[in-house]
N, C-alpha and C positions, 0 to 999 in steps of 0.2 A: 420131409423137412423143408425142401425147396418150396413146396406149396404153402407151408406155414409162413415162411419168410416173405413170399410174394404177397400173401394176404395181408400181413402186417404192414408191409411197405405201402400197399394200396390203401389201407385204412388210414394210415398216418399222412400220406401225401395227397390223397384225394381232396381234402378240404383246401389245401394250398392251391390246387389247380383250379378250384372254383372261384377264388378271389382274383380279381383283375389287378394287375400290377402296372406300375409306371416304369417304362423301360427307356434306356438310352441306347441308340444305335450309332456307333462310331463308324461312319463310312469313310475309311481311311483313304482309299484310292478312288477318287471321283472320275478318273480317266477310264476306268474299266466299265465299259458298256458292252452289252452283247445283245444280239437279236433273239427275241423270245417269240416263237411262232404262236404261242398261246395268246400273247398280248397283241401280236402283230406290229411290234415296234421294238426299239432298243430300250433296254432297262439297265439300271445299275445293280450292283451287288446287293444293295439293301432292299430292293423292290419286293422280293418275295418274303423277306423277313417282316416288312411293314404290312404286307397283305395278311400274313398269318397272325400277327399280333392284333390287327384290326378285327379279324374274324373271331378271334378268341376273346375279344372284349378288353384288350389291354390298351393303355395309352402309351405313346412313345414320342421321343424327340430324336430326330436324325440330324447329325452334324458331322462336318469333316474334321473338326478339332475336338480333342478330348478335354472336357472341362477339368479344372483343378479340384472341384468339389463334386463328387458323385453321390453324396448322401441323399439328395432328393429322389434318387432312382432305386427301384427294387432290384434291378438287374441291368447288366451292360452286355450288349452284343457287339462284337468287333468283326468288321469285314476287312480283310487284308488284301483283297484283290486277287487277280490272276497273275501268274508268271508270264512276263512278256520277254521275248528275245530281243 
């Protein structure tokens, strides 16, 4: 049964994964930067989201304020930062 459900989900969701979408990344806390040894520099919370979306062929807009109208976007990703003492 689980195999059948997995197969049906794959059949119905696979075409959605092939289509590139236009995403909005709300980088809420711009003060959060951390050193990433793979990049060799400090990056913000949205950096790897942007890299993944670019690699997958999606377009995106990154901003620190949430727009009132989100209808032009197919999805919204929100980075809330790290807990700081």
